[in-house]
C-alpha positions as CSV (number, residue, x, y, z in Angstrom):
1,M,107.4,122.0,110.7
2,I,106.4,125.7,110.8
3,T,109.9,126.7,111.7
4,R,111.3,124.8,108.7
5,L,108.6,126.4,106.4
6,Q,109.4,129.9,107.7
7,Y,113.1,129.3,107.0
8,A,112.3,128.1,103.5
9,V,110.0,131.0,102.9
10,A,112.7,133.5,104.1
11,A,115.3,131.9,101.9
12,M,113.1,131.9,98.8
13,A,112.1,135.5,99.4
14,L,115.7,136.6,99.3
15,L,116.4,134.8,96.0
16,G,113.7,136.3,93.7
17,T,112.7,139.6,92.3
18,A,109.7,141.7,93.4
19,A,106.4,140.3,92.2
20,C,104.1,143.1,93.3
21,A,104.2,146.5,95.0
22,S,102.8,147.5,98.3
23,P,102.6,150.9,99.9
24,S,106.0,152.1,101.1
25,G,106.9,151.1,104.6
26,S,104.0,148.8,105.4
27,D,103.5,145.1,105.8
28,A,100.3,145.2,103.8
29,G,98.3,147.8,101.9
30,S,94.7,148.2,101.3
31,A,93.4,147.1,97.9
32,A,91.5,150.3,97.8
33,T,94.6,152.4,98.2
34,A,95.7,153.5,94.7
35,G,94.4,150.2,93.3
36,A,97.5,148.3,94.6
37,P,97.0,144.8,95.9
38,A,97.6,144.1,99.6
39,C,101.0,142.4,100.2
40,I,102.9,141.0,103.2
41,N,106.6,140.4,103.6
42,P,107.0,136.6,104.3
43,T,110.3,137.2,106.2
44,R,108.4,139.1,108.8
45,I,105.9,136.3,109.6
46,Q,106.3,135.2,113.2
47,K,103.4,132.7,113.2
48,Q,100.9,131.3,110.9
49,E,97.7,129.4,111.6
50,I,95.5,127.6,109.1
51,L,92.0,128.5,110.3
52,S,90.1,126.4,107.6
53,D,90.3,125.3,104.0
54,T,89.6,128.9,103.1
55,Q,91.5,131.1,105.6
56,I,95.1,131.4,106.8
57,R,96.1,133.8,109.7
58,F,99.5,135.5,109.7
59,E,101.0,137.2,112.7
60,M,103.8,139.6,111.8
61,D,106.8,140.6,113.8
62,N,105.4,144.1,114.4
63,G,102.2,142.7,116.0
64,D,100.0,143.1,113.0
65,V,97.7,140.2,112.2
66,W,96.5,139.5,108.6
67,V,94.0,136.9,107.5
68,N,94.0,135.7,103.9
69,T,90.8,134.4,102.5
70,L,91.6,132.1,99.6
71,K,89.9,132.6,96.3
72,R,88.3,129.1,96.6
73,E,88.2,126.3,99.1
74,C,91.6,124.6,99.2
75,N,90.8,120.9,99.9
76,G,92.9,119.3,102.6
77,L,94.6,122.6,103.8
78,K,93.3,122.4,107.3
79,F,93.6,118.6,107.6
80,E,97.2,118.6,106.3
81,G,98.1,121.6,108.5
82,G,100.6,123.2,106.2
83,F,101.5,124.5,102.8
84,S,104.5,125.4,100.8
85,W,104.9,128.4,98.4
86,D,107.5,129.6,96.0
87,V,108.0,133.3,96.9
88,R,109.6,135.5,94.3
89,G,110.8,138.8,95.7
90,T,110.2,140.1,99.1
91,E,106.4,140.1,99.1
92,V,103.4,137.8,98.9
93,C,100.5,139.6,97.3
94,A,96.8,139.1,97.4
95,N,95.3,137.2,94.4
96,Q,98.8,136.6,93.0
97,Q,100.4,133.8,95.1
98,M,99.9,130.1,94.7
99,I,100.3,127.7,97.6
100,T,100.7,123.9,97.6
101,V,99.0,121.8,100.3
102,L,101.6,119.6,102.1
103,N,101.3,115.9,101.4
104,A,98.1,116.4,99.3
105,G,99.8,118.4,96.6
106,N,96.7,120.5,95.8
107,T,97.5,124.0,94.5
108,C,95.4,127.0,95.6
109,M,95.5,130.7,95.0
110,L,95.7,133.1,97.9
111,G,92.9,135.7,98.0
112,T,92.6,139.0,99.8
113,F,94.3,140.0,103.0
114,A,92.3,141.7,105.7
115,K,93.7,143.2,108.9
116,A,92.5,141.3,112.0
117,A,92.6,142.0,115.7
118,A,95.9,141.1,117.3
119,P,95.9,138.2,119.7
120,A,95.1,139.1,123.3
């Protein structure tokens, strides 16, 4: 299921136009850096894990790990174990991307990205 989702995300990312800007050459920026929102490139996601109804963990192909804390609790996200998103452009940005919980159909807004420790 995740492989199919990653493929769909990669395909959608190639079709759209840029939705937000991130610092040049990085997978994610700091919200404090020049006021720009933090963004990640979904085509570089190697693994994602739904930690709870409020947090999603993304492991990138360069080893970076980012945790997104959703703006509000997204009912059913952990239970359903997946989500879909319509990515426009090559980035998914904090506080700008909606996700839809698989099977349940609930829509939720991503929140901020925070850099996390890489897995051991």
